[in-house]
Phi, psi and omega in degrees: 000128180281135175274166178299325179297317179294322179297319179294320181295331181288339177272166178287115182266133175287170175301326178298313180296322179295318178299318184278344185304315182289345179276347188256109175079007180275145185234070179301138177059018173071018185232048174079196184290142178262145173285169178302322181292322179294319177299318181298315180299317180298319180298314183296320179296317182289344181261006188294344180285356181092002179286184178297161183287359175105022175100172182300319182294320179293318181293322178299316179295322179295321180292326190263331187295126178072010183255157177276122192242145163257151182227119174268117187202178175203187186297338180279355181275085184227165174278178176299336178264013177066028174274125179302145185304314180304315180295317182295317181291318178297318180295332179276001176095006177280141188268077179281122185256329185212148178249139175249137179246136179275198173306143184080354173085169179299326181273348180073017185270338184286146179280178184298140177056026176261118181300141182239130178276158175281181175075025176296153183304126181190160175288345182238156174300144182238129177248125177275133174251033174210092185242209186284332185235166179299326180297337181285354183281344182243148178293143178265173182306315183292335178287328184264352182299132178086359179263141177265337180198159177235131177258130178245123181217095181227141177274112177272170179237010171086011180240141182304326185290335185290123198278351188298320181294330180283331172296317177300317180298319179291323174297316178300316181300313182289323178292324178299321180296334184251010178059037178258124180295150176237132176245118177260123176266115190284153179221167183296156165256111186298345177268357183081182184236016185264327187256131173245134184217130171119165178280159173276134182291148176290149186302321183291347182250015172292142186199190181287353169258026178163075186290329178228160189283097172231155176296162181303313175255100190269343178066032180232156172274170178300321179294321178291320175300318180299316178296317180298312180299315184300318183276310188284332180258003172065039181288333181058036178281142172282088192251137170233129175250120175271115187283169171282171187209145178213124179052041176075016182215173174285135177290162175277172180293330175290320184289339181290354174280348185287115176254106185308323174202142187266125171244129184306118175280342176206161190301331183249031175233066191284346186203164174299332178296324176298314180300327183296323181268346189302323179302336175257318187295334179296340176301334179299336178297338179272011182229178174265013172278145175287134174265017176087005172297143185088008173234176179275356180230061180301143179072340172271335174258144174207153179169189180198158182301332184270354182274141171268121187300316182295317180294320179297317180294322180296315179296319183294314181291334178293344178293335178067034181287138184287146171075017184209147174229140180252124181251134178298137184210138176245132183216167180226102180298141178275342176204177179074209185302135176056037181303134178065013176252144179283125183245132169273143181181218190221155159247134182267120180248113178277118182260340179212098185296331181290320181277336186294130175242094189298321183294307179298321182301312183284331173301314181287324180295314180298321178297319179296321179287327173299315183295335178295322182204074183296339181287330182257346175286135180226146168274142179291130178242353177290164178307134182225119181046053172074009177236134179235011185265348179219155176298147182302324183297331178291322177292321182290317179274345180077016182196156172271354184299316183298312181299321180294315181296318179296316183294327182268354180079013179284154179291155182267349191304311184297318179295314181298328180295339179284347180300326186303321180294315178297318181297317181296319179296318181290321179303319179289321182292324183280341190308313183294346187255002181283147181255346190233145188295146178275351181289143175291321175240097184287150174290157169286125180250124183232123181265135173250112187236168179157173180290168180302133177064026181277346182108019181301314184295322178300313179296315181299315182296318180295322177294317180299314181299315183292318181292320179295323178295336178279002178089010179275151173275116187241127173249162178218158176215130176245129179242141172220148177280348180280136181264124174207157181289139181268006176220160182292132181300135180100340176292154186302318182296321179293322180293322176303312183293318179298330180283348177125000178294134184212097004273170172247120184255130179250128173240115182234102184063239181265007181250153175216157177214149178244124176258118179217134178259121180268122181244213186289350178282344179291146184270133175293121183294342181270323189246338187081001181286135187288333187248004190281336188211137180275334180284128179288156178296151178302326181300333178302321182274326180291328184256347182280187183274053180251353179088350182294324182295344181267359183278162171282318182224139173238121176263122183246123176262109184109206181055045183299339182283347183277150185270050174254160177303141186232145165250119179266134181251128182230131179231128185299325186297338181286335184073010182255143179285153173303152184261343191226040185296336181244019180275119181293349179278348179287124182250344179201157179231131172253119190203157171240021181216166176287140176230170181251027171295160179304143183296341180283348181273123182292147179244144180228144173280168178295331178289343181267013176249125009268340191321273182301326179296315181294322177299318177298315181298319181299328183267356185273160176300338181302322184266007180297323179295324179297319177297320179297318180298320181294321180293321184278355184288000000 
């Protein structure tokens, strides 16, 4: 019988849910629920060996427990049970002192580009981070005074123009200046994380609809953007990103599109379908065409009083864009552009989300509508997102090239073909900062952790042997903090590497090895900081050209800081205490001594490996993805 907890784990859990998961029903030291301070003490005790603090989730709790917190949130910031984040965090014992609201305000009621004042009704003080001037977008000294950390939890929609990720970036910038840690609780990207689309904006055209140079459809979550900004833009923020979780593991890049239930993150983003067209449809904001605000289908409807719906649909469908059909539609907006006027136009119907390219589609669509009536089509010249020195369409596209090509009647093909280069460069630049696997069917990743000489290798080897005998493809990775040469000194491969080869690859008969020294360029898996940690993130090996990503199962010995399911190994003879007694990622314990792990975590003797342990794993949510892969094969 599945418990409610298991049902929740099977769904895509936000960083907020993952953070709170360990607070619900966990029994540290066998004596009921632990307070934040008790959890903190347990973490510190388990880290006394000098090892990592126990992963992003552990570090987040250490940063937040017993501290005075600010919270950046809005109405879409809810748990899987639709509990608003402020209420959920306060109920879990976190000391939230002040709330910050992004564009549209804490309540999400304000329309686009509408300044929001602070002090909205709430049990807590409210600070608006979207005011009359550009300076109002970042918290000031008085807003951060008295806070020990700031939590950021906002639902993004996967498009560069959507301002929430840039509000997070500005909060990070100001907190970095004041040495205040920032914890970002990650949430889904409704567009997924596999497709990147669009040109990189020119530096002079960076703005609040693109504070840093990313393509329009960046394919990253808010947490990944935060890591990218922190490392690539040199913010030096003390950043922790709490990742999402699904069935006790990290979701894949395809799975991060899963929104368990949609809560409007802004007034004109009523559904995931809206988000799907938004990377292109937002371009309408740079014109005098209605983008459907004031209707029930904003951004899916577009038009103007002078357009003939049938003619517009005929021109649009003649473009032959993949994955989309344009249907003639007449509508009357209740507010915003052309309010109470009858508009001829289109409804955009996405028929194949995988093939649909919203940015290119709307670039070509706007040009077709311009060509229908260039005398009445206008580019917006009024102030747009705090800038009045360039037309809005230049800020949205990140270049003046598009506006020039449309105005002169030149074809767009050559310019659009240059996007591939920008996309490829960005894909490589973002890679170290990604939190979720690029594989469509990710391997099951299982960590075997424990103190030095606890028997980790014995357990790992027995599991590998048993899984391989079942016909599964099994990969392994062993990590140690101790530095030693992986080849005999004096051998040619070692000499190549010592001479400066990076990497140095050895092929000996049917065996090969890669020698690579990871230095300050490696990304810290907890913060995204380029210089904070010499050890590369586990994702570097799971997604790189090491072959691990093609396996059914990967057994990892070590990497206790990663948020993958763990088996902790404890042996009395070592005299060392367990390292992860309060880590919610621990799903089983192999031990010959008493431990203070939660009573709900099953324990196995060393003699029960692999037999009963493997049977338990087979029935657990951890291996559910493996079953799905087998069915789909």
